[in-house]
Structures are given as C-alpha cells and as structure tokens.
N, CA, C and O atoms as a MOPAC input file, in Angstrom:
PM7 MOZYME 1SCF
protein

 N     91.69000 1   -14.15100 1   151.71700 1
 C     91.15500 1   -14.85700 1   150.57600 1
 C     89.97200 1   -15.70100 1   151.03300 1
 O     90.01000 1   -16.30700 1   152.10400 1
 N     88.94500 1   -15.73800 1   150.23700 1
 C     87.76300 1   -16.53200 1   150.53700 1
 C     87.80700 1   -17.85100 1   149.77700 1
 O     88.05900 1   -17.86700 1   148.57200 1
 N     87.56700 1   -18.94300 1   150.46600 1
 C     87.40400 1   -20.23700 1   149.81200 1
 C     85.90900 1   -20.52300 1   149.81700 1
 O     85.30600 1   -20.65300 1   150.88200 1
 N     85.30600 1   -20.62200 1   148.63700 1
 C     83.85500 1   -20.79300 1   148.57700 1
 C     83.41500 1   -22.20800 1   148.94700 1
 O     84.22000 1   -23.14000 1   148.94600 1
 N     82.14900 1   -22.35200 1   149.25600 1
 C     81.55500 1   -23.65900 1   149.50400 1
 C     81.12700 1   -24.28900 1   148.16900 1
 O     81.12500 1   -25.51100 1   148.02200 1
 N     80.76600 1   -23.43500 1   147.20100 1
 C     80.40700 1   -23.87600 1   145.85800 1
 C     81.03200 1   -22.93900 1   144.83900 1
 O     81.23200 1   -21.75500 1   145.11300 1
 N     81.34000 1   -23.47500 1   143.66000 1
 C     81.81200 1   -22.65400 1   142.55100 1
 C     81.30000 1   -23.28100 1   141.25900 1
 O     80.98900 1   -24.47100 1   141.20800 1
 N     81.21800 1   -22.45900 1   140.22100 1
 C     80.77400 1   -22.93900 1   138.91400 1
 C     81.90500 1   -22.81900 1   137.91400 1
 O     82.62000 1   -21.81800 1   137.87700 1
 N     82.05500 1   -23.85900 1   137.10300 1
 C     83.01400 1   -23.84900 1   136.00900 1
 C     82.42600 1   -24.66500 1   134.86000 1
 O     82.04300 1   -25.82100 1   135.03500 1
 N     82.36000 1   -24.04700 1   133.68800 1
 C     81.85100 1   -24.69500 1   132.48400 1
 C     80.47400 1   -25.34600 1   132.72300 1
 O     80.24100 1   -26.50200 1   132.36900 1
 N     79.58400 1   -24.56600 1   133.32900 1
 C     78.21200 1   -24.99700 1   133.59600 1
 C     78.10400 1   -26.18500 1   134.54500 1
 O     77.11200 1   -26.91300 1   134.52600 1
 N     79.12100 1   -26.37700 1   135.37000 1
 C     79.10300 1   -27.42100 1   136.38800 1
 C     79.32500 1   -26.75700 1   137.74300 1
 O     80.15500 1   -25.85700 1   137.87500 1
 N     78.58800 1   -27.20000 1   138.73100 1
 C     78.75500 1   -26.70100 1   140.08800 1
 C     79.57800 1   -27.70500 1   140.88300 1
 O     79.25300 1   -28.89000 1   140.94600 1
 N     80.65400 1   -27.20300 1   141.49100 1
 C     81.50800 1   -28.02700 1   142.34300 1
 C     81.35800 1   -27.56400 1   143.78100 1
 O     81.34800 1   -26.36300 1   144.05300 1
 N     81.24400 1   -28.50800 1   144.69800 1
 C     81.28600 1   -28.21100 1   146.11700 1
 C     82.72800 1   -28.24800 1   146.59000 1
 O     83.57000 1   -28.92200 1   145.99600 1
 N     83.00700 1   -27.52300 1   147.65700 1
 C     84.34300 1   -27.52500 1   148.25600 1
 C     84.17500 1   -27.94200 1   149.70700 1
 O     83.38800 1   -27.34900 1   150.44500 1
 N     84.92100 1   -28.97000 1   150.11300 1
 C     84.78300 1   -29.52400 1   151.45800 1
 C     86.13700 1   -29.84900 1   152.05700 1
 O     87.09700 1   -30.14400 1   151.34500 1
 N     86.19700 1   -29.78900 1   153.37800 1
 C     87.35100 1   -30.32100 1   154.08600 1
 C     87.19800 1   -31.83800 1   154.17600 1
 O     86.09000 1   -32.35400 1   154.32000 1
 N     88.32300 1   -32.54100 1   154.09000 1
 C     88.32300 1   -33.99700 1   154.24600 1
 C     89.61700 1   -34.38500 1   154.94800 1
 O     90.69300 1   -34.34700 1   154.35100 1
 N     89.50300 1   -34.75800 1   156.21600 1
 C     90.70700 1   -35.05300 1   156.98500 1
 C     91.28000 1   -36.43100 1   156.69800 1
 O     92.34700 1   -36.76400 1   157.21500 1
 N     90.60200 1   -37.24400 1   155.88600 1
 C     91.12300 1   -38.56300 1   155.52300 1
 C     92.05200 1   -38.52300 1   154.31400 1
 O     92.69700 1   -39.52400 1   154.00300 1
 N     92.13000 1   -37.38300 1   153.62600 1
 C     92.93800 1   -37.28900 1   152.40600 1
 C     94.37300 1   -37.74100 1   152.60200 1
 O     94.89700 1   -38.50800 1   151.79400 1
 N     95.00800 1   -37.28100 1   153.65700 1
 C     96.42000 1   -37.57800 1   153.87300 1
 C     96.62900 1   -39.07000 1   154.07800 1
 O     97.61600 1   -39.63100 1   153.60100 1
 N     95.71900 1   -39.71000 1   154.77700 1
 C     95.88900 1   -41.12000 1   155.11200 1
 C     95.46200 1   -42.04600 1   153.97400 1
 O     96.09900 1   -43.07100 1   153.73000 1
 N     94.38100 1   -41.68200 1   153.27900 1
 C     93.87100 1   -42.53800 1   152.20200 1
 C     94.52900 1   -42.25000 1   150.85800 1
 O     94.77200 1   -43.17300 1   150.08100 1
 N     94.81900 1   -40.98500 1   150.57300 1
 C     95.32300 1   -40.59000 1   149.25900 1
 C     96.73300 1   -40.01400 1   149.29300 1
 O     97.32200 1   -39.75700 1   148.24300 1
 N     97.28300 1   -39.80800 1   150.50200 1
 C     98.58200 1   -39.14200 1   150.66700 1
 C     98.58500 1   -37.80400 1   149.91700 1
 O     99.51200 1   -37.48500 1   149.17100 1
 N     97.51200 1   -37.03400 1   150.14300 1
 C     97.34100 1   -35.77300 1   149.41200 1
 C     96.82000 1   -34.68600 1   150.34900 1
 O     96.19700 1   -34.96400 1   151.37400 1
 N     97.09700 1   -33.42700 1   149.95900 1
 C     96.56400 1   -32.26500 1   150.67700 1
 C     95.23300 1   -31.81600 1   150.08800 1
 O     94.43200 1   -31.16400 1   150.75700 1
 N     95.01000 1   -32.17500 1   148.82800 1
 C     93.77800 1   -31.80300 1   148.14800 1
 C     93.49800 1   -32.76400 1   147.01400 1
 O     94.36800 1   -33.52200 1   146.58700 1
 N     92.25200 1   -32.71700 1   146.52800 1
 C     91.87400 1   -33.62100 1   145.44900 1
 C     90.60600 1   -33.10400 1   144.78200 1
 O     89.70600 1   -32.59300 1   145.44900 1
 N     90.54500 1   -33.24300 1   143.45700 1
 C     89.31800 1   -32.95000 1   142.72200 1
 C     88.64800 1   -34.27700 1   142.41200 1
 O     89.27900 1   -35.18500 1   141.87000 1
 N     87.38300 1   -34.39100 1   142.75100 1
 C     86.58500 1   -35.55300 1   142.36200 1
 C     85.63500 1   -35.09700 1   141.26700 1
 O     84.64800 1   -34.41300 1   141.53400 1
 N     85.93900 1   -35.48000 1   140.03600 1
 C     85.11200 1   -35.07500 1   138.89900 1
 C     83.76400 1   -35.79700 1   138.93300 1
 O     82.74600 1   -35.22700 1   138.54200 1
 N     83.75400 1   -37.03800 1   139.39400 1
 C     82.51700 1   -37.82000 1   139.47900 1
 C     81.54400 1   -37.18500 1   140.47500 1
 O     80.35000 1   -37.06900 1   140.19800 1
 N     82.06000 1   -36.77900 1   141.62700 1
 C     81.21400 1   -36.17300 1   142.66200 1
 C     81.06100 1   -34.66600 1   142.48700 1
 O     80.23400 1   -34.04000 1   143.14900 1
 N     81.87300 1   -34.07900 1   141.58000 1
 C     81.92800 1   -32.63400 1   141.38700 1
 C     82.20000 1   -31.92900 1   142.71000 1
 O     81.45100 1   -31.05900 1   143.15400 1
 N     83.33100 1   -32.35600 1   143.33000 1
 C     83.75100 1   -31.79200 1   144.60600 1
 C     85.25500 1   -31.60000 1   144.62300 1
 O     86.01100 1   -32.32700 1   143.97900 1
 N     85.66000 1   -30.59400 1   145.38100 1
 C     87.06600 1   -30.37800 1   145.68600 1
 C     87.22500 1   -30.65300 1   147.17300 1
 O     86.52900 1   -30.07300 1   148.00700 1
 N     88.14700 1   -31.54300 1   147.48600 1
 C     88.41800 1   -31.88800 1   148.87800 1
 C     89.75600 1   -31.28200 1   149.29400 1
 O     90.72900 1   -31.31800 1   148.54100 1
 N     89.78600 1   -30.73000 1   150.49300 1
 C     90.99200 1   -30.08900 1   151.02200 1
 C     91.26500 1   -30.62800 1   152.41800 1
 O     90.35900 1   -30.75600 1   153.24100 1
 N     92.53300 1   -30.94300 1   152.66700 1
 C     92.94000 1   -31.38300 1   154.00000 1
 C     92.88600 1   -30.18700 1   154.94800 1
 O     93.52100 1   -29.16600 1   154.68500 1
 N     92.13300 1   -30.29700 1   156.05300 1
 C     92.03900 1   -29.17200 1   156.98800 1
 C     93.21900 1   -29.14600 1   157.96000 1
 O     94.07900 1   -30.02600 1   157.94900 1
 N     93.22900 1   -28.12600 1   158.78500 1
 C     94.15800 1   -28.03300 1   159.89300 1
 C     93.67800 1   -29.01100 1   160.96600 1
 O     92.54100 1   -28.91200 1   161.42800 1
 N     94.52200 1   -29.93700 1   161.35900 1
 C     94.15300 1   -30.90000 1   162.40000 1
 C     95.26300 1   -30.96600 1   163.44300 1
 O     96.38000 1   -30.50100 1   163.21600 1
 N     94.94200 1   -31.53600 1   164.55500 1
 C     95.93500 1   -31.69600 1   165.62200 1
 C     97.06800 1   -32.62100 1   165.16800 1
 O     98.23400 1   -32.39000 1   165.48700 1
 N     96.71100 1   -33.66600 1   164.42200 1
 C     97.71100 1   -34.61900 1   163.95100 1
 C     98.56500 1   -34.04400 1   162.81600 1
 O     99.72600 1   -34.41800 1   162.65200 1
 N     97.97500 1   -33.13300 1   162.03700 1
 C     98.69600 1   -32.54700 1   160.90900 1
 C     98.33000 1   -31.07100 1   160.80100 1
 O     97.43800 1   -30.70900 1   160.03300 1
 N     99.01300 1   -30.21400 1   161.56400 1
 C     98.69400 1   -28.78300 1   161.54500 1
 C     98.97700 1   -28.16000 1   160.16900 1
 O     99.99300 1   -28.44100 1   159.53400 1
 N     98.04500 1   -27.30700 1   159.73500 1
 C     98.19800 1   -26.59100 1   158.46600 1
 C     97.78600 1   -25.14900 1   158.67000 1
 O     96.79500 1   -24.86500 1   159.34200 1
 N     98.55000 1   -24.24100 1   158.09000 1
 C     98.22900 1   -22.81500 1   158.20100 1
 C     97.12900 1   -22.45400 1   157.21300 1
 O     96.83800 1   -23.21000 1   156.28600 1
 N     96.52500 1   -21.29500 1   157.41800 1
 C     95.52300 1   -20.78300 1   156.48900 1
 C     96.13800 1   -20.64500 1   155.10300 1
 O     95.49800 1   -20.97000 1   154.10200 1
 N     97.36400 1   -20.17000 1   155.04000 1
 C     98.05100 1   -19.99800 1   153.75100 1
 C     98.23400 1   -21.32600 1   153.03200 1
 O     98.07800 1   -21.39400 1   151.81300 1
 N     98.56000 1   -22.37200 1   153.76300 1
 C     98.71400 1   -23.70000 1   153.14800 1
 C     97.37700 1   -24.21700 1   152.61800 1
 O     97.32300 1   -24.82300 1   151.54800 1
 N     96.31600 1   -23.98100 1   153.35700 1
 C     94.97700 1   -24.40800 1   152.92200 1
 C     94.55200 1   -23.62300 1   151.68400 1
 O     94.01000 1   -24.19800 1   150.74000 1
 N     94.79500 1   -22.31000 1   151.68400 1
 C     94.46600 1   -21.48800 1   150.50500 1
 C     95.25500 1   -21.94100 1   149.28300 1
 O     94.70800 1   -22.04000 1   148.18500 1
 N     96.53400 1   -22.21400 1   149.47900 1
 C     97.38700 1   -22.68100 1   148.38300 1
 C     96.84400 1   -24.00100 1   147.82300 1
 O     96.78900 1   -24.18200 1   146.60700 1
 N     96.44900 1   -24.90800 1   148.69600 1
 C     95.88500 1   -26.19300 1   148.25800 1
 C     94.62100 1   -25.97300 1   147.43900 1
 O     94.42900 1   -26.61200 1   146.40500 1
 N     93.76400 1   -25.07600 1   147.89700 1
 C     92.53500 1   -24.77100 1   147.14700 1
 C     92.88200 1   -24.27900 1   145.73800 1
 O     92.32000 1   -24.76800 1   144.75800 1
 N     93.79200 1   -23.32800 1   145.63100 1
 C     94.17900 1   -22.80500 1   144.32200 1
 C     94.82300 1   -23.88500 1   143.46400 1
 O     94.59500 1   -23.93100 1   142.25500 1
 N     95.60900 1   -24.73700 1   144.06100 1
 C     96.24000 1   -25.84800 1   143.35400 1
 C     95.15900 1   -26.72800 1   142.70900 1
 O     95.26000 1   -27.08400 1   141.53500 1
 N     94.14100 1   -27.06800 1   143.47700 1
 C     93.06600 1   -27.92300 1   142.95000 1
 C     92.23700 1   -27.19200 1   141.89000 1
 O     91.79200 1   -27.80800 1   140.92200 1
 N     92.03000 1   -25.89400 1   142.06500 1
 C     91.31200 1   -25.09200 1   141.06300 1
 C     92.08000 1   -25.08700 1   139.74200 1
 O     91.47800 1   -25.17800 1   138.67200 1
 N     93.39400 1   -24.98400 1   139.81600 1
 C     94.20100 1   -24.98000 1   138.59000 1
 C     94.09100 1   -26.32600 1   137.88000 1
 O     93.98300 1   -26.36600 1   136.65400 1
 N     94.11800 1   -27.43400 1   138.63400 1
 C     93.87000 1   -28.74700 1   138.01300 1
 C     92.51600 1   -28.74700 1   137.29800 1
 O     92.40800 1   -29.19000 1   136.15400 1
 N     91.50600 1   -28.25500 1   137.97400 1
 C     90.15400 1   -28.23400 1   137.41900 1
 C     90.09400 1   -27.40600 1   136.13500 1
 O     89.51700 1   -27.84500 1   135.14000 1
 N     90.67500 1   -26.23300 1   136.15400 1
 C     90.67700 1   -25.35900 1   134.96800 1
 C     91.42500 1   -26.02500 1   133.81300 1
 O     90.92000 1   -26.07200 1   132.69200 1
 N     92.61300 1   -26.53400 1   134.08000 1
 C     93.39700 1   -27.16300 1   133.01200 1
 C     92.68400 1   -28.37800 1   132.43200 1
 O     92.70400 1   -28.59200 1   131.21900 1
 N     92.05800 1   -29.17000 1   133.28800 1
 C     91.32900 1   -30.33500 1   132.79100 1
 C     90.12700 1   -29.91100 1   131.95100 1
 O     89.83600 1   -30.53500 1   130.93100 1
 N     89.43300 1   -28.86500 1   132.36500 1
 C     88.29800 1   -28.35600 1   131.57600 1
 C     88.76800 1   -27.77700 1   130.24400 1
 O     88.02100 1   -27.77900 1   129.26600 1
 N     90.00600 1   -27.28200 1   130.20600 1
 C     90.58300 1   -26.76000 1   128.96600 1
 C     91.16900 1   -27.88300 1   128.10100 1
 O     91.71500 1   -27.62900 1   127.02800 1
 N     91.04900 1   -29.12100 1   128.58000 1
 C     91.61100 1   -30.29400 1   127.91100 1
 C     93.13900 1   -30.19600 1   127.79200 1
 O     93.72500 1   -30.62000 1   126.79600 1
 N     93.76000 1   -29.63600 1   128.81700 1
 C     95.22000 1   -29.53100 1   128.90000 1
 C     95.71500 1   -30.54000 1   129.94400 1
 O     96.35400 1   -30.17900 1   130.93300 1
 N     95.40100 1   -31.80700 1   129.68900 1
 C     95.71200 1   -32.87800 1   130.64200 1
 C     97.20400 1   -32.98400 1   130.92100 1
 O     97.60600 1   -33.29600 1   132.04200 1
 N     98.03500 1   -32.72400 1   129.89800 1
 C     99.48200 1   -32.80000 1   130.09200 1
 C     99.94900 1   -31.78400 1   131.13000 1
 O    100.78200 1   -32.10100 1   131.97900 1
 N     99.41900 1   -30.57200 1   131.06400 1
 C     99.78100 1   -29.55100 1   132.05700 1
 C     99.19000 1   -29.88400 1   133.42000 1
 O     99.83900 1   -29.67600 1   134.44600 1
 N     97.96800 1   -30.39700 1   133.43900 1
 C     97.31900 1   -30.73400 1   134.70400 1
 C     98.06800 1   -31.83600 1   135.44500 1
 O     98.07900 1   -31.85900 1   136.67600 1
 N     98.68300 1   -32.73600 1   134.71600 1
 C     99.43700 1   -33.82900 1   135.34300 1
 C    100.81300 1   -33.38900 1   135.83000 1
 O    101.47000 1   -34.11600 1   136.57500 1
 N    101.24800 1   -32.21200 1   135.41700 1
 C    102.56000 1   -31.69200 1   135.82200 1
 C    102.41700 1   -31.00500 1   137.18200 1
 O    102.13500 1   -29.80900 1   137.25600 1
 N    102.61300 1   -31.77200 1   138.25000 1
 C    102.40100 1   -31.27100 1   139.61300 1
 C    103.29900 1   -30.08400 1   139.94700 1
 O    102.87700 1   -29.17800 1   140.66500 1
 N    104.52100 1   -30.07500 1   139.44100 1
 C    105.40600 1   -28.93700 1   139.69900 1
 C    104.84500 1   -27.66500 1   139.07900 1
 O    104.83400 1   -26.61400 1   139.71900 1
 N    104.37900 1   -27.75300 1   137.83400 1
 C    103.77800 1   -26.60900 1   137.15100 1
 C    102.55900 1   -26.11000 1   137.91000 1
 O    102.43500 1   -24.91600 1   138.18000 1
 N    101.65900 1   -27.02800 1   138.25400 1
 C    100.42000 1   -26.65800 1   138.94600 1
 C    100.73400 1   -26.02000 1   140.29000 1
 O    100.11800 1   -25.02200 1   140.66200 1
 N    101.68200 1   -26.58400 1   141.01800 1
 C    102.00000 1   -26.05000 1   142.34500 1
 C    102.65300 1   -24.67500 1   142.26500 1
 O    102.35000 1   -23.79500 1   143.07100 1
 N    103.55200 1   -24.48400 1   141.29500 1
 C    104.16500 1   -23.15600 1   141.11700 1
 C    103.11500 1   -22.12800 1   140.71600 1
 O    103.10300 1   -21.01500 1   141.24100 1
 N    102.23800 1   -22.49400 1   139.79400 1
 C    101.16300 1   -21.60600 1   139.35000 1
 C    100.30800 1   -21.21000 1   140.54800 1
 O     99.97700 1   -20.03700 1   140.71700 1
 N     99.94800 1   -22.18700 1   141.38100 1
 C     99.14600 1   -21.90700 1   142.57900 1
 C     99.89000 1   -20.96900 1   143.52400 1
 O     99.28500 1   -20.07300 1   144.11400 1
 N    101.18700 1   -21.16900 1   143.66900 1
 C    101.98800 1   -20.30200 1   144.53900 1
 C    102.02900 1   -18.86700 1   144.05000 1
 O    101.87500 1   -17.93300 1   144.83700 1
 N    102.23900 1   -18.68900 1   142.74000 1
 C    102.23600 1   -17.33900 1   142.17100 1
 C    100.87300 1   -16.67800 1   142.32800 1
 O    100.78100 1   -15.51800 1   142.72900 1
 N     99.82200 1   -17.41600 1   142.01300 1
 C     98.47300 1   -16.86300 1   142.10900 1
 C     98.13200 1   -16.49800 1   143.55300 1
 O     97.53800 1   -15.44900 1   143.80300 1
 N     98.49800 1   -17.34400 1   144.48900 1
 C     98.23200 1   -17.06800 1   145.89800 1
 C     98.95100 1   -15.80000 1   146.34500 1
 O     98.37300 1   -14.97300 1   147.05200 1
 N    100.21100 1   -15.64400 1   145.93500 1
 C    100.96600 1   -14.44600 1   146.31800 1
 C    100.32400 1   -13.19200 1   145.74500 1
 O    100.22200 1   -12.17800 1   146.43500 1
 N     99.89400 1   -13.25000 1   144.50100 1
 C     99.23700 1   -12.09000 1   143.88600 1
 C     97.95100 1   -11.74100 1   144.62800 1
 O     97.70100 1   -10.57300 1   144.92400 1
 N     97.14100 1   -12.74500 1   144.92600 1
 C     95.88200 1   -12.50000 1   145.63700 1
 C     96.15300 1   -11.90200 1   147.01600 1
 O     95.48100 1   -10.95600 1   147.42800 1
 N     97.13000 1   -12.44800 1   147.72200 1
 C     97.42500 1   -12.00200 1   149.08500 1
 C     98.04400 1   -10.60900 1   149.15400 1
 O     97.86000 1    -9.90600 1   150.14700 1
 N     98.76700 1   -10.20300 1   148.12700 1
 C     99.49600 1    -8.93500 1   148.19500 1
 C     98.85400 1    -7.81000 1   147.38900 1
 O     99.33300 1    -6.67600 1   147.42600 1
 N     97.77900 1    -8.10400 1   146.66300 1
 C     97.10900 1    -7.06200 1   145.86700 1
 C     96.43200 1    -6.05700 1   146.79200 1
 O     95.83500 1    -6.43100 1   147.80200 1
 N     96.53100 1    -4.77400 1   146.43400 1
 C     95.96500 1    -3.70400 1   147.26500 1
 C     95.22200 1    -2.71400 1   146.38700 1
 O     95.56800 1    -2.51500 1   145.22300 1
 N     94.20600 1    -2.10300 1   146.95300 1
 C     93.45800 1    -1.05900 1   146.26400 1
 C     92.44300 1    -1.63000 1   145.28300 1
 O     92.41900 1    -2.83200 1   145.01500 1
 N     91.62100 1    -0.75600 1   144.76300 1
 C     90.59900 1    -1.13400 1   143.78500 1
 C     90.60000 1    -0.10400 1   142.67900 1
 O     90.11900 1     1.01300 1   142.86400 1
 N     91.12900 1    -0.46600 1   141.54700 1
 C     91.22800 1     0.43100 1   140.39600 1
 C     89.86300 1     0.92900 1   139.94900 1
 O     89.73500 1     2.05300 1   139.46400 1
 N     88.84000 1     0.09100 1   140.11300 1
 C     87.50200 1     0.46100 1   139.66100 1
 C     86.70200 1     1.24100 1   140.69300 1
 O     85.60800 1     1.72300 1   140.39700 1
 N     87.24100 1     1.37000 1   141.91000 1
 C     86.57500 1     2.14700 1   142.93900 1
 C     86.76800 1     3.61900 1   142.65000 1
 O     87.88000 1     4.13300 1   142.77700 1
 N     85.71600 1     4.30400 1   142.26500 1
 C     85.80400 1     5.72500 1   141.84800 1
 C     85.74000 1     6.69000 1   143.01200 1
 O     85.88600 1     7.89600 1   142.81600 1
 N     85.52600 1     6.19200 1   144.22000 1
 C     85.38600 1     7.09000 1   145.39100 1
 C     86.70300 1     7.59300 1   145.85900 1
 O     86.76500 1     8.35300 1   146.82500 1

C-alpha cells in the first residue's frame, strides 16, 4: 500500500507527514490537523516500534476521519471504535486484493 505525501479531498490539498511527538504530546498514533491541512502519523521509532501494517492502518484511520468530517458526519467521526474497525476492514481489503479486472491483457 502506498501512503502519499499529498492528497486532495473536496478541493483541499492535505500533506501527510510523520510526527514522532504525537505519542508524547497527544497520546495518539495519528491526527488530522484541519487548520494546517495535514495528516500526522507516528512513525516507527526505537522508543516505540511500529510495523508497516500499523502505520498503514493509522493512515487509513485518519483518512476515514477526514472523509466523515467532510461529509458532515461528525457523530460517526467521533466514534473511534467505528473509525478504527472501518480502517481495519479497508486495510485488509487493500492488502489482500489480487488481480486487475480492468487489465485486458
């Protein structure tokens, strides 16, 4: 799975960055900053090791918050269990999908 450096949603460009202070300052693995139009993700560090799968899951988790907030579904966006399960399902689908239906070769 690719985690982009930039993405567009609803005519807004968001940057995606690693931020190793998240755990200590926010007690979080990821965070969306709407003011800065950035998604911050806790990287793999010596003090707090994280797998690629955990980082990908965090990215999808933050993307789901962003989508729900843009859809004005604040109640769903605030439901961390819902968002995390959704991210888990989406990550599994992305990781296990095979083949290309549109590839005519």
